[in-house]
mmCIF file of the N, C-alpha and C atoms, coordinates in Angstrom:
data_MODEL
# 
_entry.id   MODEL 
# 
loop_
_atom_site.group_PDB 
_atom_site.id 
_atom_site.type_symbol 
_atom_site.label_atom_id 
_atom_site.label_alt_id 
_atom_site.label_comp_id 
_atom_site.label_asym_id 
_atom_site.label_entity_id 
_atom_site.label_seq_id 
_atom_site.pdbx_PDB_ins_code 
_atom_site.Cartn_x 
_atom_site.Cartn_y 
_atom_site.Cartn_z 
_atom_site.occupancy 
_atom_site.B_iso_or_equiv 
_atom_site.pdbx_formal_charge 
_atom_site.auth_seq_id 
_atom_site.auth_comp_id 
_atom_site.auth_asym_id 
_atom_site.auth_atom_id 
_atom_site.pdbx_PDB_model_num 
ATOM 1   N N  . UNK A 1 1  ? 4.228   -4.161  43.121  1.00 0.00 ? 1  UNK A N  1 
ATOM 2   C CA . UNK A 1 1  ? 5.223   -4.746  42.537  1.00 0.00 ? 1  UNK A CA 1 
ATOM 3   C C  . UNK A 1 1  ? 6.270   -3.740  42.094  1.00 0.00 ? 1  UNK A C  1 
ATOM 4   N N  . UNK A 1 2  ? 7.648   -3.807  42.713  1.00 0.00 ? 2  UNK A N  1 
ATOM 5   C CA . UNK A 1 2  ? 8.660   -2.927  42.402  1.00 0.00 ? 2  UNK A CA 1 
ATOM 6   C C  . UNK A 1 2  ? 9.324   -3.362  41.039  1.00 0.00 ? 2  UNK A C  1 
ATOM 7   N N  . UNK A 1 3  ? 9.571   -2.431  40.199  1.00 0.00 ? 3  UNK A N  1 
ATOM 8   C CA . UNK A 1 3  ? 10.435  -2.612  39.034  1.00 0.00 ? 3  UNK A CA 1 
ATOM 9   C C  . UNK A 1 3  ? 11.484  -1.686  39.004  1.00 0.00 ? 3  UNK A C  1 
ATOM 10  N N  . UNK A 1 4  ? 12.653  -2.022  38.624  1.00 0.00 ? 4  UNK A N  1 
ATOM 11  C CA . UNK A 1 4  ? 13.866  -1.190  38.793  1.00 0.00 ? 4  UNK A CA 1 
ATOM 12  C C  . UNK A 1 4  ? 13.789  -0.255  37.572  1.00 0.00 ? 4  UNK A C  1 
ATOM 13  N N  . UNK A 1 5  ? 14.701  0.720   37.761  1.00 0.00 ? 5  UNK A N  1 
ATOM 14  C CA . UNK A 1 5  ? 14.672  1.677   36.445  1.00 0.00 ? 5  UNK A CA 1 
ATOM 15  C C  . UNK A 1 5  ? 15.048  0.968   35.125  1.00 0.00 ? 5  UNK A C  1 
ATOM 16  N N  . UNK A 1 6  ? 16.198  0.176   35.260  1.00 0.00 ? 6  UNK A N  1 
ATOM 17  C CA . UNK A 1 6  ? 16.633  -0.394  34.032  1.00 0.00 ? 6  UNK A CA 1 
ATOM 18  C C  . UNK A 1 6  ? 15.527  -1.370  33.438  1.00 0.00 ? 6  UNK A C  1 
ATOM 19  N N  . UNK A 1 7  ? 14.784  -1.995  34.140  1.00 0.00 ? 7  UNK A N  1 
ATOM 20  C CA . UNK A 1 7  ? 13.741  -2.921  33.565  1.00 0.00 ? 7  UNK A CA 1 
ATOM 21  C C  . UNK A 1 7  ? 12.561  -1.964  33.033  1.00 0.00 ? 7  UNK A C  1 
ATOM 22  N N  . UNK A 1 8  ? 12.284  -0.867  33.696  1.00 0.00 ? 8  UNK A N  1 
ATOM 23  C CA . UNK A 1 8  ? 11.391  0.169   33.065  1.00 0.00 ? 8  UNK A CA 1 
ATOM 24  C C  . UNK A 1 8  ? 11.799  0.599   31.564  1.00 0.00 ? 8  UNK A C  1 
ATOM 25  N N  . UNK A 1 9  ? 13.124  0.905   31.504  1.00 0.00 ? 9  UNK A N  1 
ATOM 26  C CA . UNK A 1 9  ? 13.555  1.281   30.422  1.00 0.00 ? 9  UNK A CA 1 
ATOM 27  C C  . UNK A 1 9  ? 13.541  0.152   29.251  1.00 0.00 ? 9  UNK A C  1 
ATOM 28  N N  . UNK A 1 10 ? 13.962  -0.938  29.662  1.00 0.00 ? 10 UNK A N  1 
ATOM 29  C CA . UNK A 1 10 ? 13.978  -2.252  28.687  1.00 0.00 ? 10 UNK A CA 1 
ATOM 30  C C  . UNK A 1 10 ? 12.518  -2.436  28.243  1.00 0.00 ? 10 UNK A C  1 
ATOM 31  N N  . UNK A 1 11 ? 11.469  -2.289  29.126  1.00 0.00 ? 11 UNK A N  1 
ATOM 32  C CA . UNK A 1 11 ? 9.918   -2.448  28.996  1.00 0.00 ? 11 UNK A CA 1 
ATOM 33  C C  . UNK A 1 11 ? 9.696   -1.424  27.861  1.00 0.00 ? 11 UNK A C  1 
ATOM 34  N N  . UNK A 1 12 ? 9.996   -0.122  28.056  1.00 0.00 ? 12 UNK A N  1 
ATOM 35  C CA . UNK A 1 12 ? 9.856   0.953   27.189  1.00 0.00 ? 12 UNK A CA 1 
ATOM 36  C C  . UNK A 1 12 ? 10.288  0.649   25.817  1.00 0.00 ? 12 UNK A C  1 
ATOM 37  N N  . UNK A 1 13 ? 11.540  0.248   25.800  1.00 0.00 ? 13 UNK A N  1 
ATOM 38  C CA . UNK A 1 13 ? 11.974  -0.020  24.418  1.00 0.00 ? 13 UNK A CA 1 
ATOM 39  C C  . UNK A 1 13 ? 11.379  -1.264  23.825  1.00 0.00 ? 13 UNK A C  1 
ATOM 40  N N  . UNK A 1 14 ? 11.193  -2.214  24.598  1.00 0.00 ? 14 UNK A N  1 
ATOM 41  C CA . UNK A 1 14 ? 10.334  -3.324  23.944  1.00 0.00 ? 14 UNK A CA 1 
ATOM 42  C C  . UNK A 1 14 ? 8.960   -2.847  23.317  1.00 0.00 ? 14 UNK A C  1 
ATOM 43  N N  . UNK A 1 15 ? 8.352   -2.058  24.039  1.00 0.00 ? 15 UNK A N  1 
ATOM 44  C CA . UNK A 1 15 ? 7.015   -1.466  23.689  1.00 0.00 ? 15 UNK A CA 1 
ATOM 45  C C  . UNK A 1 15 ? 7.058   -0.679  22.341  1.00 0.00 ? 15 UNK A C  1 
ATOM 46  N N  . UNK A 1 16 ? 8.016   0.018   22.251  1.00 0.00 ? 16 UNK A N  1 
ATOM 47  C CA . UNK A 1 16 ? 8.218   0.972   21.108  1.00 0.00 ? 16 UNK A CA 1 
ATOM 48  C C  . UNK A 1 16 ? 8.642   -0.012  20.025  1.00 0.00 ? 16 UNK A C  1 
ATOM 49  N N  . UNK A 1 17 ? 9.736   -0.852  20.064  1.00 0.00 ? 17 UNK A N  1 
ATOM 50  C CA . UNK A 1 17 ? 9.939   -1.866  19.136  1.00 0.00 ? 17 UNK A CA 1 
ATOM 51  C C  . UNK A 1 17 ? 8.837   -2.557  18.647  1.00 0.00 ? 17 UNK A C  1 
ATOM 52  N N  . UNK A 1 18 ? 7.960   -3.014  19.477  1.00 0.00 ? 18 UNK A N  1 
ATOM 53  C CA . UNK A 1 18 ? 6.752   -3.980  19.140  1.00 0.00 ? 18 UNK A CA 1 
ATOM 54  C C  . UNK A 1 18 ? 5.840   -3.150  18.336  1.00 0.00 ? 18 UNK A C  1 
ATOM 55  N N  . UNK A 1 19 ? 5.610   -1.752  18.819  1.00 0.00 ? 19 UNK A N  1 
ATOM 56  C CA . UNK A 1 19 ? 4.627   -0.973  17.950  1.00 0.00 ? 19 UNK A CA 1 
ATOM 57  C C  . UNK A 1 19 ? 5.231   -0.758  16.585  1.00 0.00 ? 19 UNK A C  1 
ATOM 58  N N  . UNK A 1 20 ? 6.517   -0.445  16.339  1.00 0.00 ? 20 UNK A N  1 
ATOM 59  C CA . UNK A 1 20 ? 7.049   -0.170  15.083  1.00 0.00 ? 20 UNK A CA 1 
ATOM 60  C C  . UNK A 1 20 ? 6.977   -1.496  14.358  1.00 0.00 ? 20 UNK A C  1 
ATOM 61  N N  . UNK A 1 21 ? 7.017   -2.572  14.778  1.00 0.00 ? 21 UNK A N  1 
ATOM 62  C CA . UNK A 1 21 ? 7.073   -3.893  14.088  1.00 0.00 ? 21 UNK A CA 1 
ATOM 63  C C  . UNK A 1 21 ? 5.490   -3.991  13.551  1.00 0.00 ? 21 UNK A C  1 
ATOM 64  N N  . UNK A 1 22 ? 4.540   -3.771  14.418  1.00 0.00 ? 22 UNK A N  1 
ATOM 65  C CA . UNK A 1 22 ? 3.224   -3.907  13.996  1.00 0.00 ? 22 UNK A CA 1 
ATOM 66  C C  . UNK A 1 22 ? 2.828   -3.027  12.899  1.00 0.00 ? 22 UNK A C  1 
ATOM 67  N N  . UNK A 1 23 ? 3.183   -1.657  13.154  1.00 0.00 ? 23 UNK A N  1 
ATOM 68  C CA . UNK A 1 23 ? 2.757   -0.810  12.003  1.00 0.00 ? 23 UNK A CA 1 
ATOM 69  C C  . UNK A 1 23 ? 3.436   -1.170  10.753  1.00 0.00 ? 23 UNK A C  1 
ATOM 70  N N  . UNK A 1 24 ? 4.720   -1.538  10.758  1.00 0.00 ? 24 UNK A N  1 
ATOM 71  C CA . UNK A 1 24 ? 5.350   -1.881  9.455   1.00 0.00 ? 24 UNK A CA 1 
ATOM 72  C C  . UNK A 1 24 ? 4.577   -3.052  8.839   1.00 0.00 ? 24 UNK A C  1 
ATOM 73  N N  . UNK A 1 25 ? 4.189   -4.253  9.598   1.00 0.00 ? 25 UNK A N  1 
ATOM 74  C CA . UNK A 1 25 ? 3.470   -5.206  9.091   1.00 0.00 ? 25 UNK A CA 1 
ATOM 75  C C  . UNK A 1 25 ? 2.218   -4.955  8.501   1.00 0.00 ? 25 UNK A C  1 
ATOM 76  N N  . UNK A 1 26 ? 1.410   -3.858  8.939   1.00 0.00 ? 26 UNK A N  1 
ATOM 77  C CA . UNK A 1 26 ? 0.296   -3.436  8.474   1.00 0.00 ? 26 UNK A CA 1 
ATOM 78  C C  . UNK A 1 26 ? 0.378   -2.673  7.135   1.00 0.00 ? 26 UNK A C  1 
ATOM 79  N N  . UNK A 1 27 ? 1.374   -1.891  7.014   1.00 0.00 ? 27 UNK A N  1 
ATOM 80  C CA . UNK A 1 27 ? 1.564   -1.257  5.793   1.00 0.00 ? 27 UNK A CA 1 
ATOM 81  C C  . UNK A 1 27 ? 2.067   -2.298  4.625   1.00 0.00 ? 27 UNK A C  1 
ATOM 82  N N  . UNK A 1 28 ? 2.783   -3.378  5.083   1.00 0.00 ? 28 UNK A N  1 
ATOM 83  C CA . UNK A 1 28 ? 3.226   -4.270  4.115   1.00 0.00 ? 28 UNK A CA 1 
ATOM 84  C C  . UNK A 1 28 ? 1.902   -4.895  3.636   1.00 0.00 ? 28 UNK A C  1 
ATOM 85  N N  . UNK A 1 29 ? 0.999   -5.604  4.323   1.00 0.00 ? 29 UNK A N  1 
ATOM 86  C CA . UNK A 1 29 ? -0.109  -6.243  4.110   1.00 0.00 ? 29 UNK A CA 1 
ATOM 87  C C  . UNK A 1 29 ? -1.024  -5.483  3.294   1.00 0.00 ? 29 UNK A C  1 
ATOM 88  N N  . UNK A 1 30 ? -1.177  -4.010  3.506   1.00 0.00 ? 30 UNK A N  1 
ATOM 89  C CA . UNK A 1 30 ? -2.056  -3.223  2.745   1.00 0.00 ? 30 UNK A CA 1 
ATOM 90  C C  . UNK A 1 30 ? -1.539  -3.063  1.305   1.00 0.00 ? 30 UNK A C  1 
ATOM 91  N N  . UNK A 1 31 ? -0.262  -3.036  1.142   1.00 0.00 ? 31 UNK A N  1 
ATOM 92  C CA . UNK A 1 31 ? 0.294   -2.855  -0.096  1.00 0.00 ? 31 UNK A CA 1 
ATOM 93  C C  . UNK A 1 31 ? 0.109   -4.075  -1.002  1.00 0.00 ? 31 UNK A C  1 
ATOM 94  N N  . UNK A 1 32 ? 0.231   -5.212  -0.311  1.00 0.00 ? 32 UNK A N  1 
ATOM 95  C CA . UNK A 1 32 ? 0.258   -6.502  -1.118  1.00 0.00 ? 32 UNK A CA 1 
ATOM 96  C C  . UNK A 1 32 ? -1.352  -6.670  -1.311  1.00 0.00 ? 32 UNK A C  1 
ATOM 97  N N  . UNK A 1 33 ? -2.303  -6.059  -0.592  1.00 0.00 ? 33 UNK A N  1 
ATOM 98  C CA . UNK A 1 33 ? -3.771  -6.217  -0.965  1.00 0.00 ? 33 UNK A CA 1 
ATOM 99  C C  . UNK A 1 33 ? -4.001  -5.454  -2.171  1.00 0.00 ? 33 UNK A C  1 
ATOM 100 N N  . UNK A 1 34 ? -3.455  -4.283  -2.151  1.00 0.00 ? 34 UNK A N  1 
ATOM 101 C CA . UNK A 1 34 ? -3.668  -3.448  -3.523  1.00 0.00 ? 34 UNK A CA 1 
ATOM 102 C C  . UNK A 1 34 ? -3.064  -3.940  -4.704  1.00 0.00 ? 34 UNK A C  1 
ATOM 103 N N  . UNK A 1 35 ? -1.859  -4.664  -4.516  1.00 0.00 ? 35 UNK A N  1 
ATOM 104 C CA . UNK A 1 35 ? -1.270  -5.357  -5.834  1.00 0.00 ? 35 UNK A CA 1 
ATOM 105 C C  . UNK A 1 35 ? -2.356  -6.394  -6.153  1.00 0.00 ? 35 UNK A C  1 
ATOM 106 N N  . UNK A 1 36 ? -2.726  -7.157  -5.248  1.00 0.00 ? 36 UNK A N  1 
ATOM 107 C CA . UNK A 1 36 ? -3.628  -8.352  -5.549  1.00 0.00 ? 36 UNK A CA 1 
ATOM 108 C C  . UNK A 1 36 ? -4.885  -7.756  -6.356  1.00 0.00 ? 36 UNK A C  1 
ATOM 109 N N  . UNK A 1 37 ? -5.375  -6.688  -5.950  1.00 0.00 ? 37 UNK A N  1 
ATOM 110 C CA . UNK A 1 37 ? -6.679  -6.160  -6.501  1.00 0.00 ? 37 UNK A CA 1 
ATOM 111 C C  . UNK A 1 37 ? -6.252  -5.783  -7.954  1.00 0.00 ? 37 UNK A C  1 
ATOM 112 N N  . UNK A 1 38 ? -5.071  -5.117  -8.048  1.00 0.00 ? 38 UNK A N  1 
ATOM 113 C CA . UNK A 1 38 ? -4.779  -4.703  -9.494  1.00 0.00 ? 38 UNK A CA 1 
ATOM 114 C C  . UNK A 1 38 ? -4.517  -5.757  -10.331 1.00 0.00 ? 38 UNK A C  1 
ATOM 115 N N  . UNK A 1 39 ? -3.806  -6.833  -9.943  1.00 0.00 ? 39 UNK A N  1 
ATOM 116 C CA . UNK A 1 39 ? -3.713  -8.223  -10.876 1.00 0.00 ? 39 UNK A CA 1 
ATOM 117 C C  . UNK A 1 39 ? -5.095  -8.663  -11.041 1.00 0.00 ? 39 UNK A C  1 
ATOM 118 N N  . UNK A 1 40 ? -5.876  -8.712  -10.096 1.00 0.00 ? 40 UNK A N  1 
ATOM 119 C CA . UNK A 1 40 ? -7.402  -9.364  -10.478 1.00 0.00 ? 40 UNK A CA 1 
ATOM 120 C C  . UNK A 1 40 ? -8.194  -8.402  -11.403 1.00 0.00 ? 40 UNK A C  1 
ATOM 121 N N  . UNK A 1 41 ? -7.875  -7.088  -11.380 1.00 0.00 ? 41 UNK A N  1 
ATOM 122 C CA . UNK A 1 41 ? -8.595  -6.208  -12.491 1.00 0.00 ? 41 UNK A CA 1 
ATOM 123 C C  . UNK A 1 41 ? -8.011  -6.431  -13.596 1.00 0.00 ? 41 UNK A C  1 
ATOM 124 N N  . UNK A 1 42 ? -6.565  -6.443  -13.938 1.00 0.00 ? 42 UNK A N  1 
ATOM 125 C CA . UNK A 1 42 ? -6.082  -6.792  -15.203 1.00 0.00 ? 42 UNK A CA 1 
ATOM 126 C C  . UNK A 1 42 ? -6.554  -8.139  -15.784 1.00 0.00 ? 42 UNK A C  1 
ATOM 127 N N  . UNK A 1 43 ? -6.500  -9.195  -14.915 1.00 0.00 ? 43 UNK A N  1 
ATOM 128 C CA . UNK A 1 43 ? -6.862  -10.401 -15.367 1.00 0.00 ? 43 UNK A CA 1 
ATOM 129 C C  . UNK A 1 43 ? -8.289  -10.432 -15.874 1.00 0.00 ? 43 UNK A C  1 
ATOM 130 N N  . UNK A 1 44 ? -9.122  -9.728  -15.103 1.00 0.00 ? 44 UNK A N  1 
ATOM 131 C CA . UNK A 1 44 ? -10.664 -9.791  -15.391 1.00 0.00 ? 44 UNK A CA 1 
ATOM 132 C C  . UNK A 1 44 ? -10.823 -9.008  -16.691 1.00 0.00 ? 44 UNK A C  1 
ATOM 133 N N  . UNK A 1 45 ? -10.178 -7.976  -16.951 1.00 0.00 ? 45 UNK A N  1 
ATOM 134 C CA . UNK A 1 45 ? -10.252 -7.255  -18.120 1.00 0.00 ? 45 UNK A CA 1 
ATOM 135 C C  . UNK A 1 45 ? -9.683  -8.105  -19.478 1.00 0.00 ? 45 UNK A C  1 
ATOM 136 N N  . UNK A 1 46 ? -8.596  -8.783  -19.236 1.00 0.00 ? 46 UNK A N  1 
ATOM 137 C CA . UNK A 1 46 ? -8.008  -9.601  -20.365 1.00 0.00 ? 46 UNK A CA 1 
ATOM 138 C C  . UNK A 1 46 ? -8.735  -10.761 -20.561 1.00 0.00 ? 46 UNK A C  1 
ATOM 139 N N  . UNK A 1 47 ? -9.526  -11.260 -19.574 1.00 0.00 ? 47 UNK A N  1 
ATOM 140 C CA . UNK A 1 47 ? -10.335 -12.507 -19.885 1.00 0.00 ? 47 UNK A CA 1 
ATOM 141 C C  . UNK A 1 47 ? -11.639 -12.096 -20.542 1.00 0.00 ? 47 UNK A C  1 
ATOM 142 N N  . UNK A 1 48 ? -12.156 -10.943 -20.234 1.00 0.00 ? 48 UNK A N  1 
ATOM 143 C CA . UNK A 1 48 ? -13.477 -10.516 -20.740 1.00 0.00 ? 48 UNK A CA 1 
ATOM 144 C C  . UNK A 1 48 ? -13.453 -9.924  -22.145 1.00 0.00 ? 48 UNK A C  1 
ATOM 145 N N  . UNK A 1 49 ? -12.350 -9.347  -22.535 1.00 0.00 ? 49 UNK A N  1 
ATOM 146 C CA . UNK A 1 49 ? -12.159 -8.751  -23.792 1.00 0.00 ? 49 UNK A CA 1 
ATOM 147 C C  . UNK A 1 49 ? -11.233 -9.646  -24.717 1.00 0.00 ? 49 UNK A C  1 
ATOM 148 N N  . UNK A 1 50 ? -10.626 -10.441 -24.210 1.00 0.00 ? 50 UNK A N  1 
ATOM 149 C CA . UNK A 1 50 ? -9.594  -11.495 -25.087 1.00 0.00 ? 50 UNK A CA 1 
ATOM 150 C C  . UNK A 1 50 ? -8.480  -10.614 -25.611 1.00 0.00 ? 50 UNK A C  1 
ATOM 151 N N  . UNK A 1 51 ? -8.414  -9.295  -25.211 1.00 0.00 ? 51 UNK A N  1 
ATOM 152 C CA . UNK A 1 51 ? -7.332  -8.491  -25.615 1.00 0.00 ? 51 UNK A CA 1 
ATOM 153 C C  . UNK A 1 51 ? -6.942  -7.716  -24.124 1.00 0.00 ? 51 UNK A C  1 
ATOM 154 N N  . UNK A 1 52 ? -5.710  -7.192  -24.405 1.00 0.00 ? 52 UNK A N  1 
ATOM 155 C CA . UNK A 1 52 ? -5.280  -6.271  -23.085 1.00 0.00 ? 52 UNK A CA 1 
ATOM 156 C C  . UNK A 1 52 ? -4.292  -5.503  -23.683 1.00 0.00 ? 52 UNK A C  1 
ATOM 157 N N  . UNK A 1 53 ? -4.597  -4.091  -23.460 1.00 0.00 ? 53 UNK A N  1 
ATOM 158 C CA . UNK A 1 53 ? -3.968  -2.919  -23.787 1.00 0.00 ? 53 UNK A CA 1 
ATOM 159 C C  . UNK A 1 53 ? -3.113  -2.135  -22.687 1.00 0.00 ? 53 UNK A C  1 
ATOM 160 N N  . UNK A 1 54 ? -2.373  -1.372  -23.045 1.00 0.00 ? 54 UNK A N  1 
ATOM 161 C CA . UNK A 1 54 ? -1.670  -0.302  -21.836 1.00 0.00 ? 54 UNK A CA 1 
ATOM 162 C C  . UNK A 1 54 ? -2.844  0.495   -21.365 1.00 0.00 ? 54 UNK A C  1 
ATOM 163 N N  . UNK A 1 55 ? -3.770  0.921   -22.172 1.00 0.00 ? 55 UNK A N  1 
ATOM 164 C CA . UNK A 1 55 ? -4.993  1.775   -21.678 1.00 0.00 ? 55 UNK A CA 1 
ATOM 165 C C  . UNK A 1 55 ? -5.809  0.840   -20.647 1.00 0.00 ? 55 UNK A C  1 
ATOM 166 N N  . UNK A 1 56 ? -5.959  -0.284  -20.940 1.00 0.00 ? 56 UNK A N  1 
ATOM 167 C CA . UNK A 1 56 ? -6.564  -1.109  -19.805 1.00 0.00 ? 56 UNK A CA 1 
ATOM 168 C C  . UNK A 1 56 ? -5.747  -1.171  -18.555 1.00 0.00 ? 56 UNK A C  1 
ATOM 169 N N  . UNK A 1 57 ? -4.532  -1.524  -18.678 1.00 0.00 ? 57 UNK A N  1 
ATOM 170 C CA . UNK A 1 57 ? -3.612  -1.546  -17.510 1.00 0.00 ? 57 UNK A CA 1 
ATOM 171 C C  . UNK A 1 57 ? -3.738  -0.198  -16.835 1.00 0.00 ? 57 UNK A C  1 
ATOM 172 N N  . UNK A 1 58 ? -3.559  0.946   -17.315 1.00 0.00 ? 58 UNK A N  1 
ATOM 173 C CA . UNK A 1 58 ? -3.753  2.134   -16.662 1.00 0.00 ? 58 UNK A CA 1 
ATOM 174 C C  . UNK A 1 58 ? -5.113  2.432   -16.181 1.00 0.00 ? 58 UNK A C  1 
ATOM 175 N N  . UNK A 1 59 ? -6.161  1.967   -16.858 1.00 0.00 ? 59 UNK A N  1 
ATOM 176 C CA . UNK A 1 59 ? -7.490  1.994   -16.074 1.00 0.00 ? 59 UNK A CA 1 
ATOM 177 C C  . UNK A 1 59 ? -7.654  1.130   -14.894 1.00 0.00 ? 59 UNK A C  1 
ATOM 178 N N  . UNK A 1 60 ? -7.009  0.193   -14.892 1.00 0.00 ? 60 UNK A N  1 
ATOM 179 C CA . UNK A 1 60 ? -7.002  -0.673  -13.675 1.00 0.00 ? 60 UNK A CA 1 
ATOM 180 C C  . UNK A 1 60 ? -6.320  -0.041  -12.465 1.00 0.00 ? 60 UNK A C  1 
ATOM 181 N N  . UNK A 1 61 ? -5.008  0.481   -13.060 1.00 0.00 ? 61 UNK A N  1 
ATOM 182 C CA . UNK A 1 61 ? -4.243  1.018   -12.089 1.00 0.00 ? 61 UNK A CA 1 
ATOM 183 C C  . UNK A 1 61 ? -4.969  2.395   -11.363 1.00 0.00 ? 61 UNK A C  1 
ATOM 184 N N  . UNK A 1 62 ? -5.641  3.200   -12.194 1.00 0.00 ? 62 UNK A N  1 
ATOM 185 C CA . UNK A 1 62 ? -6.387  4.165   -11.703 1.00 0.00 ? 62 UNK A CA 1 
ATOM 186 C C  . UNK A 1 62 ? -7.404  3.950   -10.883 1.00 0.00 ? 62 UNK A C  1 
ATOM 187 N N  . UNK A 1 63 ? -8.121  2.864   -11.019 1.00 0.00 ? 63 UNK A N  1 
ATOM 188 C CA . UNK A 1 63 ? -9.281  2.223   -10.392 1.00 0.00 ? 63 UNK A CA 1 
ATOM 189 C C  . UNK A 1 63 ? -8.761  1.817   -9.017  1.00 0.00 ? 63 UNK A C  1 
ATOM 190 N N  . UNK A 1 64 ? -7.669  1.299   -8.866  1.00 0.00 ? 64 UNK A N  1 
ATOM 191 C CA . UNK A 1 64 ? -7.232  0.489   -7.643  1.00 0.00 ? 64 UNK A CA 1 
ATOM 192 C C  . UNK A 1 64 ? -6.690  1.453   -6.734  1.00 0.00 ? 64 UNK A C  1 
ATOM 193 N N  . UNK A 1 65 ? -5.398  2.190   -7.276  1.00 0.00 ? 65 UNK A N  1 
ATOM 194 C CA . UNK A 1 65 ? -4.768  3.012   -6.608  1.00 0.00 ? 65 UNK A CA 1 
ATOM 195 C C  . UNK A 1 65 ? -5.376  4.520   -6.688  1.00 0.00 ? 65 UNK A C  1 
ATOM 196 N N  . UNK A 1 66 ? -6.184  4.878   -5.725  1.00 0.00 ? 66 UNK A N  1 
ATOM 197 C CA . UNK A 1 66 ? -6.892  6.085   -5.715  1.00 0.00 ? 66 UNK A CA 1 
ATOM 198 C C  . UNK A 1 66 ? -5.831  7.324   -5.745  1.00 0.00 ? 66 UNK A C  1 
ATOM 199 N N  . UNK A 1 67 ? -6.323  8.292   -6.383  1.00 0.00 ? 67 UNK A N  1 
ATOM 200 C CA . UNK A 1 67 ? -5.447  9.557   -6.586  1.00 0.00 ? 67 UNK A CA 1 
ATOM 201 C C  . UNK A 1 67 ? -4.400  9.211   -7.649  1.00 0.00 ? 67 UNK A C  1 
ATOM 202 N N  . UNK A 1 68 ? -4.264  8.248   -8.457  1.00 0.00 ? 68 UNK A N  1 
ATOM 203 C CA . UNK A 1 68 ? -3.413  8.016   -9.398  1.00 0.00 ? 68 UNK A CA 1 
ATOM 204 C C  . UNK A 1 68 ? -3.636  9.105   -10.706 1.00 0.00 ? 68 UNK A C  1 
ATOM 205 N N  . UNK A 1 69 ? -5.048  9.279   -10.936 1.00 0.00 ? 69 UNK A N  1 
ATOM 206 C CA . UNK A 1 69 ? -5.362  10.181  -12.078 1.00 0.00 ? 69 UNK A CA 1 
ATOM 207 C C  . UNK A 1 69 ? -5.056  11.597  -11.588 1.00 0.00 ? 69 UNK A C  1 
ATOM 208 N N  . UNK A 1 70 ? -4.568  11.975  -10.531 1.00 0.00 ? 70 UNK A N  1 
ATOM 209 C CA . UNK A 1 70 ? -4.038  13.393  -10.147 1.00 0.00 ? 70 UNK A CA 1 
ATOM 210 C C  . UNK A 1 70 ? -2.671  13.541  -10.404 1.00 0.00 ? 70 UNK A C  1 
ATOM 211 N N  . UNK A 1 71 ? -1.924  12.383  -10.917 1.00 0.00 ? 71 UNK A N  1 
ATOM 212 C CA . UNK A 1 71 ? -0.547  12.591  -11.242 1.00 0.00 ? 71 UNK A CA 1 
ATOM 213 C C  . UNK A 1 71 ? -0.419  12.567  -12.668 1.00 0.00 ? 71 UNK A C  1 
ATOM 214 N N  . UNK A 1 72 ? 0.902   13.110  -13.164 1.00 0.00 ? 72 UNK A N  1 
ATOM 215 C CA . UNK A 1 72 ? 1.155   12.848  -14.507 1.00 0.00 ? 72 UNK A CA 1 
ATOM 216 C C  . UNK A 1 72 ? 1.677   11.468  -14.865 1.00 0.00 ? 72 UNK A C  1 
ATOM 217 N N  . UNK A 1 73 ? 2.256   11.079  -15.849 1.00 0.00 ? 73 UNK A N  1 
ATOM 218 C CA . UNK A 1 73 ? 2.778   9.891   -16.170 1.00 0.00 ? 73 UNK A CA 1 
ATOM 219 C C  . UNK A 1 73 ? 3.842   9.351   -15.451 1.00 0.00 ? 73 UNK A C  1 
ATOM 220 N N  . UNK A 1 74 ? 4.649   10.316  -14.778 1.00 0.00 ? 74 UNK A N  1 
ATOM 221 C CA . UNK A 1 74 ? 5.801   9.967   -13.929 1.00 0.00 ? 74 UNK A CA 1 
ATOM 222 C C  . UNK A 1 74 ? 5.597   9.942   -12.541 1.00 0.00 ? 74 UNK A C  1 
ATOM 223 N N  . UNK A 1 75 ? 4.326   10.108  -12.203 1.00 0.00 ? 75 UNK A N  1 
ATOM 224 C CA . UNK A 1 75 ? 3.971   10.101  -10.714 1.00 0.00 ? 75 UNK A CA 1 
ATOM 225 C C  . UNK A 1 75 ? 3.963   11.454  -10.155 1.00 0.00 ? 75 UNK A C  1 
ATOM 226 N N  . UNK A 1 76 ? 4.315   12.633  -10.851 1.00 0.00 ? 76 UNK A N  1 
ATOM 227 C CA . UNK A 1 76 ? 4.302   13.916  -10.200 1.00 0.00 ? 76 UNK A CA 1 
ATOM 228 C C  . UNK A 1 76 ? 2.957   14.477  -10.021 1.00 0.00 ? 76 UNK A C  1 
ATOM 229 N N  . UNK A 1 77 ? 2.758   15.144  -8.938  1.00 0.00 ? 77 UNK A N  1 
ATOM 230 C CA . UNK A 1 77 ? 1.315   15.778  -8.757  1.00 0.00 ? 77 UNK A CA 1 
ATOM 231 C C  . UNK A 1 77 ? 1.045   16.690  -9.827  1.00 0.00 ? 77 UNK A C  1 
ATOM 232 N N  . UNK A 1 78 ? -0.125  16.772  -10.555 1.00 0.00 ? 78 UNK A N  1 
ATOM 233 C CA . UNK A 1 78 ? -0.400  17.844  -11.550 1.00 0.00 ? 78 UNK A CA 1 
ATOM 234 C C  . UNK A 1 78 ? -0.957  18.948  -10.892 1.00 0.00 ? 78 UNK A C  1 
ATOM 235 N N  . UNK A 1 79 ? -0.538  20.124  -11.611 1.00 0.00 ? 79 UNK A N  1 
ATOM 236 C CA . UNK A 1 79 ? -1.037  21.652  -11.000 1.00 0.00 ? 79 UNK A CA 1 
ATOM 237 C C  . UNK A 1 79 ? -2.589  21.487  -11.200 1.00 0.00 ? 79 UNK A C  1 
ATOM 238 N N  . UNK A 1 80 ? -3.465  21.980  -10.343 1.00 0.00 ? 80 UNK A N  1 
ATOM 239 C CA . UNK A 1 80 ? -4.692  22.164  -10.346 1.00 0.00 ? 80 UNK A CA 1 
ATOM 240 C C  . UNK A 1 80 ? -4.924  23.685  -10.806 1.00 0.00 ? 80 UNK A C  1 
ATOM 241 N N  . UNK A 1 81 ? -5.875  23.888  -11.817 1.00 0.00 ? 81 UNK A N  1 
ATOM 242 C CA . UNK A 1 81 ? -6.164  25.375  -12.131 1.00 0.00 ? 81 UNK A CA 1 
ATOM 243 C C  . UNK A 1 81 ? -6.947  26.123  -11.084 1.00 0.00 ? 81 UNK A C  1 
# 
């Protein structure tokens, strides 16, 4: 099957575009899943203790978003001794 040069270029552009779309969709879904787990954690803590504090919210954040404990309160990486 003979494909002209312009069709090859269009096919390559389409493949690159399709790949970028798929990768961006995967990153969006992963982020939404993490937010769902965070909200589930905060809801579970609030329902079990009948109270909810900022310490509880931070504990859920650190549990769901791995590596959050390695940052200071502004999100900057902390120096390791």
